[in-house]
C-alpha positions, 0 to 999 in steps of 0.5 A, spaced: 563 563 123 564 556 125 570 556 131 574 550 131 574 546 137 581 545 140 584 539 140 586 535 147 593 536 145 592 544 144 588 545 150 593 541 155 600 541 152 601 546 146 597 552 150 603 552 155 608 552 149 612 559 149 611 563 142 618 561 141 617 554 142 623 553 146 620 552 153 614 548 155 611 550 162 607 544 165 609 546 172 603 545 177 598 543 172 595 537 174 599 533 169 596 526 168 598 520 164 593 522 159 597 529 158 604 525 158 601 520 152 599 526 149 606 529 149 609 523 147 604 524 140 606 531 139 610 529 133 614 535 130 610 540 134 615 540 140 622 539 136 624 546 138 623 545 146 629 546 150 626 547 157 621 542 160 617 544 166 614 538 170 615 540 177 609 540 182 605 535 179 605 529 184 608 525 178 610 518 180 614 512 176 608 510 171 608 518 169 615 518 168 615 511 164 610 515 159 615 521 159 621 517 158 618 514 151 617 520 148 621 521 142 618 528 141 623 532 144 630 531 141 633 538 143 631 538 150 636 541 154 633 542 161 628 538 165 625 540 171 622 534 175 622 537 182 617 536 188 614 530 185 613 523 187 619 519 183 622 514 186 629 510 184 624 505 179 622 511 175 628 515 175 632 509 172 627 509 166 628 516 165 636 516 165 636 510 160 632 513 155 634 517 149 630 523 152 636 525 157 641 525 152 642 532 150 640 534 158 645 539 161 640 541 167 636 536 171 632 538 177 630 532 181 629 536 188 624 533 193 622 526 190 623 519 193 630 518 190 635 514 194 642 511 193 639 506 188 637 512 184 644 515 185 647 509 182 642 509 176 644 517 174 652 515 176 652 509 171 648 512 165 652 513 159 646 518 157 648 523 161 655 525 159 653 532 157 650 534 164 652 540 167 647 541 173 644 536 177 639 538 183 638 532 188 636 536 194 631 533 199 632 526 197 634 520 201 641 519 197 645 518 204 653 517 204 652 511 199 649 515 194 654 520 194 660 515 194 657 512 188 656 519 184 663 521 186 666 514 182 661 516 176 665 516 169 659 519 166 658 525 169 665 528 168 661 534 165 658 536 171 660 543 174 654 544 179 652 539 184 646 540 189 645 536 194 642 540 200 638 535 205 640 529 202 643 525 209 650 524 206 654 526 213 661 526 213 662 520 209 658 523 203 662 529 203 669 526 204 667 521 198 665 527 193 672 531 196 676 524 194 673 524 187 677 523 181 672 524 176 668 530 178 673 534 178 670 540 174 665 542 179 665 549 180 659 549 185 657 545 190 651 545 195 652 541 201 647 545 206 643 541 212 647 534 211 650 534 219 657 535 216 662 536 221 669 537 222 671 531 218 667 532 212 669 540 212 677 538 213 676 533 207 673 539 202 678 544 204 684 539 203 681 536 196 686 538 190 680 535 186 675 541 188 680 546 186 675 549 181 670 551 186 668 558 186 662 557 190 661 552 196 655 552 200 655 548 207 651 552 212 646 549 217 651 543 218 655 541 225 662 544 223 666 546 229 672 550 230 677 545 226 673 544 220 672 552 219 679 553 220 681 548 215 676 551 210 679 558 211 687 556 211 685 551 204 691 551 199 686 548 194 680 553 194 684 558 191 678 560 186 673 560 191 668 567 190 662 565 194 662 561 201 656 560 205 657 557 212 652 560 217 649 556 222 654 551 224 658 550 231 664 555 230 666 559 236 666 567 235 674 567 235 675 562 229 669 566 225 673 572 226 679 568 224 676 566 218 673 573 216 680 576 217 683 570 212 687 571 206 681 566 203 676 572 206 680 577 202 679 574 195 671 572 196 666 576 193 661 573 198 662 570 205 655 569 209 657 567 216 653 568 223 
């Protein structure tokens, strides 16, 4: 019996498609430009894909430009591109493409995205459905945080992950003062050298009244900032608070644990 040889499309792309056809897992698969060209030529085969994993493939701007030209993924909802080598140029191509129009989740952790990339995201009318954005471990900086905070296109965003992005107090204050990202439910600001100014701004922000999860551990928040969080009149929906590895003295940590806020929380992590 003659066995038909697998096509390159079958071997490199379709072999990683789930039987249901809704998830394509190319994570850590040494994806090359050739593979992405094949993906772009898949026709109707990938029309059911809702989740695409391309993490940890050393993808750069050229590969992302190939991906952005794809018309084979019309129903894509979740795109994972973390741990690659994408810079602002490639990201701009991506967010200007039709590929992202139905995304509700975009994972960009650990790339090379700066404030310019944040601007491309903030100004993209194609990201109106985006609910979750991961920008952790990118050099976004306070300028990038300010640009995101002013976006009129990211109004559906409910979860913003910006751990280790160098935003500092200025970036935290910008997000706290946003007039557009008011649907945020989860906010992750770990390891950003945020001090009292940033913590107080977050605590006093009526724009963050919908938060149920706030993660601000490994920062430089001291007593005044910690107390402001505990006494916030706006964080009334908060259920999970992560604030260990700051510079808050033991008496204030005790005050926080005994606060009305703490009594409402389901999770409080604090050293």
